Steps between C-alpha positions, in 0.01 A plus 500: 500500500786735588669408172182577308469838670863571403434435128186714508701785651771470232238507222339808655832681519582417139155609387535826687840557342369441146197723551708783643492807282829616355624828364670441166765760419539611138737763360429656160702748298339836435297521175481117480190277523411215732218243505404340831287183535232475769356156580149444635269211593230373268236644732626848406476439126196727457630772731638830377881497493680802644848638558527689828765730641600580859289278723223475238407866541504553123379218274440500124476268200609762247687821565731689268811286449366206705250236389361165623437196276314191627561139388235281675624181329837534672358644824722806475467866407795715399580861577707690244680818605650698211769770484554489875609817681672547833173609665343164402711329768297354785316197637222347289238228551305265277131519595150388400171681556148366533191668643694810598750296702867505400742238625868435428606174337852361499814684599582868506764659276759761583587666168804727489570709191867595464690710252776253408495128420301294753658245733292226334331477160433245227617499139146432371187524713303289246655169385339261248562129436343191345393172654796265532744786441727709720499863613751706696447798725787731593486686830744792530619615841736763638849443634391530862274195455775271368509283812137518609247218465358449150141367466252401229135462606167450331241775547388476863855434628361241741621190315699382201793721599865435417785676674878496501781684679773382267715736300513330159345158458203326347227391740224277372167374624254314281479699174637830632866600537664804652841621391663786689781698337631757746765616254235644268240527781240290318282219629371286211187291552447218250163326470515177296240259358238771523137414564189707439445516876833684542333817372500734800662791680832442676719698736874542460664593831835608644530586866178675606419623148270335246393566142211340306529321164231321300556172313255402225503145361313448175421192292760378254479667161565173312195382308391135499565350158232291331530209254794493262423711194709665232369741238719656231345795315644752260301792640453537874168666591493796732404387851355688791694520831288219646571274203873566492559254782329223298624558145864405454746718311576401141862447597415267789518146361492333841175304533272562795395239751701270720850411386501135603479183287386565143482875551864497609596331173299751299668782688845353423418454129367853466805637680733310267312624194513850636880473518578287192281673240669841516844336521433276195376794294808704586734213409319445166532866404866499601565187290334655194706816536826299527414283197404803291822679591708191415320461166562861402865466598539191277339673202720804543807279523411319176446828317837628616682185378326512158584869457867434577513222242349721229754774568787251470375366165463849361859582579657182358284399205627748238572363150706680249485408130709622215369526154750525215364594166710368220451552134492219244828392367596698204795519294815625649470807290150573633607431861794729471282760349249473784775519752639798340157661484378424857819490693508260797255214557183599704376274778149544666406363842181502705430423865217260580378453860326170566281416802429151615 
């Protein structure tokens, strides 16, 4: 009985500790924006959501640079404060109102607007990923927080928290890892094998400071392929944006469907054709060019040899002939008379050029 009373006491203490309200400290650089998540129970889903300042003396859902957005499906509403100024510093509360009654929900927030870089911030306040994928969040902290405790918690900061005091090491738990690099003053949070349920608000913390970041996990963008089909057309029709995910590009010769068994063989054959056809055409054209060039070279060579032979024959084949015209034999008296009359004997020659 005493032992049972002891366990009941422990549970009560733990419950009281978890339900204790905290004051979350946030520093923001002047002129920057910040979005703060406020969680609430399902029973408050239809209540008006408010953002209150200084002990709930001033509450509003929309005012100037501040606005409230409700997300009943997630059980959270967010408060966005834009272009923060130094006079915006103060303590704020998340609250709900019903029937003229306003009550605070969750923790309070001490927001401090400073002129220079804050002691804690995040590289991106909104991070997106896909189911089964991986996302990383980078938390940036100042030099004075190098050796303080580093934490990563999910929304309410009551459970699912990781923490480490180490300087530079990787700390893992389930699908989440923390890596602290004090040299560059960055804590990197890696979420692996993402699930749709991982979509939520998280808190990055160093020392007594925290900063919110939202992780959104969407469905994979890959489309499920149907039966194996292949259509080759000369003119591709114009498709609407919704049809573009169904109609394959004219250059995509990879068949749709599963790539096992027969479909795997079809995929291999199509891939080989896709590679061999252009290569074969190129080789055929190259072969024709080489053969044509060789043929022209042979014809030119033959013409050159024939021309040389003709020039040689023209130079050597020259025939000279001598024609001697002699008169009929006459008497010595007549011959002597002719010689005396004509003088010396006359010889005629002509040049005849012969071609083979």
